[in-house]
C-alpha positions in Angstrom: -46.3 47.8 28.5 -46.6 46.0 25.1 -44.7 48.7 23.5 -41.9 48.4 26.0 -41.5 44.8 25.3 -41.2 45.5 21.6 -38.7 48.0 22.2 -36.5 45.5 24.3 -36.6 43.0 21.7 -35.5 45.6 19.0 -32.6 46.5 21.2 -31.7 42.9 21.8 -31.7 42.1 18.2 -29.6 45.0 17.6 -26.9 44.0 20.1 -26.6 40.3 19.1 -24.4 40.8 16.1 -22.0 42.9 18.1 -21.7 40.2 20.8 -21.3 37.4 18.3 -18.4 39.4 16.7 -16.7 39.8 20.0 -16.8 35.9 20.7 -15.4 35.4 17.2 -12.5 37.7 18.0 -11.9 35.9 21.4 -12.0 32.6 19.7 -9.5 33.7 17.1 -7.2 35.2 19.8 -7.3 32.0 21.7 -6.5 30.0 18.5 -3.5 32.4 18.0 -2.3 31.8 21.6 -2.8 28.1 21.1 -0.9 28.2 17.9 1.9 30.3 19.6 2.0 27.9 22.5 2.3 25.0 20.1 5.2 26.8 18.3 6.9 27.4 21.7 6.5 23.7 22.6 8.0 22.7 19.3 11.1 25.0 19.9 11.5 23.7 23.3 11.3 20.1 22.2 13.8 20.9 19.4 16.2 22.5 21.9 15.8 19.6 24.3 16.5 17.1 21.5 19.5 19.0 20.5 20.9 19.0 24.1 20.2 15.5 24.5 22.1 14.7 21.2 25.0 16.7 22.5 25.0 14.9 25.8 24.8 11.5 24.2 27.7 12.6 21.9 29.7 13.6 24.9 28.8 10.4 26.8 29.9 8.3 23.8 33.2 10.2 23.6 33.7 9.7 27.4 33.0 6.1 27.1 35.5 5.8 24.3 38.2 7.5 26.4 37.6 5.4 29.3 37.7 2.3 27.1 41.0 3.4 25.7 42.5 4.2 29.1 41.3 0.7 30.3 43.1 -0.8 27.3 46.3 1.1 27.9 46.1 0.3 31.6 45.7 -3.6 30.8 48.6 -3.1 28.3 50.8 -1.5 31.0 49.8 -4.2 33.6 50.9 -6.8 31.2 54.1 -5.0 30.3 54.9 -4.5 34.0 54.1 -8.1 34.8 56.4 -9.2 32.1 59.2 -6.8 33.3 58.7 -8.0 36.9 58.9 -11.6 35.7 62.2 -10.7 33.9 63.5 -8.9 36.9 62.5 -11.9 39.2 64.2 -14.3 36.8 67.3 -12.2 36.5 67.7 -11.8 40.3 66.6 -15.1 41.3 69.8 -16.8 39.8 72.4 -14.4 41.6 70.5 -14.6 44.8 70.4 -18.3 44.8 74.2 -18.3 44.1 74.7 -15.9 46.9 72.6 -17.9 49.3 74.7 -20.9 48.4 77.9 -19.1 49.0 76.5 -17.8 52.4 75.6 -21.4 53.3 79.2 -22.5 52.3 80.7 -19.7 54.3 78.6 -20.7 57.3 79.9 -24.2 56.8 83.4 -23.0 56.7 82.8 -20.8 59.7 81.4 -23.8 61.6 84.5 -25.8 60.7 86.8 -22.9 61.7 85.0 -22.6 64.9 85.5 -26.5 65.6 89.0 -26.1 64.6 89.6 -23.3 67.0 87.8 -25.2 69.7 90.0 -28.1 69.2 93.1 -26.0 69.2 91.9 -24.5 72.6 91.4 -27.9 74.0 95.0 -28.9 72.8 96.5 -25.7 74.3 94.6 -26.5 77.5 96.1 -30.0 77.6 99.5 -28.5 76.9 99.0 -26.0 79.7 98.1 -28.8 82.0 101.1 -30.8 80.9 103.3 -27.8 81.5 101.8 -27.4 85.0 102.7 -30.9 85.7 106.2 -30.3 84.5 106.5 -27.2 86.7 105.3 -29.1 89.7 107.8 -31.8 89.1 110.6 -29.2 88.7 109.5 -27.6 91.9 109.7 -30.8 93.9 113.2 -31.4 92.5 115.8 -30.6 95.2 117.8 -27.5 94.8 121.5 -27.9 93.8 123.9 -28.3 96.8 126.4 -25.8 95.7 126.0 -22.3 94.3 127.3 -21.7 90.7 130.5 -20.1 90.5 130.8 -16.3 90.6 132.1 -16.2 87.1 129.2 -18.1 85.5 126.5 -16.7 83.6 124.0 -14.3 85.3 120.7 -15.9 86.3 117.7 -14.9 84.1 115.3 -12.3 85.6 112.0 -13.8 86.8 110.1 -15.4 89.8 112.0 -17.8 91.9 111.0 -19.6 94.9 112.5 -22.7 96.5 114.2 -24.8 93.9 111.7 -23.7 91.2 113.4 -22.5 87.9 112.8 -18.8 87.0 109.6 -17.8 85.2 110.1 -15.3 82.4 108.1 -12.1 82.3 107.1 -12.7 78.7 105.3 -16.1 79.9 103.8 -14.5 82.9 102.3 -11.8 80.9 101.2 -14.2 78.1 99.5 -16.5 80.7 97.6 -13.6 82.2 96.6 -12.2 78.9 95.3 -15.7 77.8 93.3 -16.0 81.0 91.9 -12.5 80.3 90.6 -13.4 76.9 89.2 -16.6 78.2 87.1 -14.7 80.7 89.2 -15.9 83.6 89.3 -12.4 85.1 90.5 -13.4 88.6 93.4 -15.4 87.3 94.2 -12.7 84.9 94.2 -10.0 87.5 96.5 -12.2 89.7 99.0 -12.6 86.8 99.1 -9.0 85.8 99.7 -8.0 89.5 102.4 -10.6 89.8 103.9 -9.2 86.5 104.0 -5.6 87.9 105.5 -6.8 91.2 108.3 -8.5 89.5 108.7 -6.5 86.4 107.6 -2.8 87.1 109.9 -1.3 84.6 109.5 -3.7 81.7 108.2 -2.8 78.3 104.9 -4.3 78.8 104.3 -3.0 82.4 102.0 -0.4 81.1 99.9 -2.9 79.1 99.7 -5.0 82.4 98.5 -2.0 84.3 96.0 -1.1 81.5 94.6 -4.6 81.4 94.0 -4.6 85.2 91.9 -1.4 84.7 90.0 -3.1 81.9 89.2 -6.1 84.2 87.8 -3.7 86.7 85.6 -2.2 84.0 84.3 -5.6 83.2 83.4 -6.0 86.7 81.8 -2.6 86.9 84.1 -1.6 89.7 84.4 2.0 88.5 86.5 3.5 91.3 89.1 0.8 91.1 89.3 1.0 87.2 89.7 4.8 87.6 92.6 4.2 90.0 94.2 1.7 87.7 94.0 4.1 84.7 95.5 6.7 86.9 98.4 4.3 87.6 99.1 3.8 83.9 99.0 7.7 83.4 101.2 8.6 86.4 103.7 5.7 86.1 104.0 5.4 82.4 103.2 8.8 81.1 105.2 8.3 78.0 103.9 4.9 77.0 101.7 4.2 74.1 98.9 3.4 76.6 98.7 6.8 78.1 96.3 8.4 75.5 94.2 5.3 75.7 94.3 5.4 79.5 93.1 9.1 79.5 90.3 8.3 77.2 89.1 5.2 78.9 89.4 7.1 82.2 86.9 9.7 80.7 84.5 7.0 79.7 84.7 5.3 83.0 84.0 8.7 84.8 80.9 9.0 82.5 79.6 5.4 83.4 80.2 6.2 87.1 78.0 9.4 86.9 80.9 11.8 87.5 80.0 14.0 84.5 82.1 17.0 85.4 85.4 15.1 85.8 84.5 13.1 82.7 84.1 16.4 80.7 87.5 17.6 82.0 89.1 14.4 81.1 87.7 14.1 77.7 88.5 17.6 76.8 92.1 17.0 78.0 92.3 14.1 75.5 91.1 16.4 72.8 93.7 19.0 73.8 96.6 16.7 74.5 96.2 14.3 71.6 94.2 16.3 68.9 95.2 14.2 65.9 94.7 10.7 67.4 91.7 8.4 67.2 91.2 8.9 70.9 90.7 12.6 70.3 88.1 11.8 67.8 86.3 9.5 69.9 86.4 12.0 72.9 84.7 14.5 70.7 82.0 12.2 69.8 81.4 11.4 73.5 81.3 15.0 74.4 79.1 15.8 71.6 76.7 13.0 72.8 76.9 14.6 76.3 75.8 17.9 74.8 79.2 19.5 75.8 80.9 21.9 73.3 84.5 21.0 72.4 85.3 24.1 70.3 87.4 25.6 73.2 90.0 23.2 74.4 91.1 23.5 78.2 94.7 24.1 79.3 96.9 21.1 79.7 96.9 19.8 83.2 99.7 18.2 84.9 99.7 14.6 86.2 
């Protein structure tokens, strides 16, 4: 047994240097790994520092660009403000002058309106005086003897009792004045009286047309259409005929008689193609969605 212990000690003493050598190699390898890791860390730090330097340089360049842009924008704002101020100063003068002129025109229009009102008042007074004179003349007794047969012919007009004749011109002008003043009932009476006494006068078609216009103002569509028909049938060659056809078409539109209105307006386009009424009729038909490329045949009235 003693011999075996001795042998074990000998073997242990023989293996110790080998194990010590192995530990030394492991330590050296570990040191090499640590050195390599340190070198890698240095390289990574150097790369990171380089990237940070590039990023800082880029950031500085960006800040410089932003600063220059801000400076340019500030300069542009200053320039625009100066230009706007110049434009405002340039425009304000003429605008002020124009405003003064408009104010002056407004005053002139007011004065003109006052003058027209004063003239209307004077005309009203004159009309009243004329009515008084007319009444006085009507109350005068008629002459006892008739004028000789060889005397001058009596002027055409309305006569009654001992009243003097009223000319057709005055009767038409009075009715027309009433129409313009909005006295439609008096105007209607005057125009009807004119047509009764002067049916073949030059202004008879105007009187009949004005009657139709009064009915249009009253929105009495059927009466207006009949009055336009009277203009067309009784005075087909007068200057009022195209206008009567066109207005008849418009009145038919307002009364809801679309088919008849289409025929009438197409008739205007076909009958009077180069007139203003034909142009207006085309516009109305276009607004109604009716094609006007093909004109209808001319119908008889």
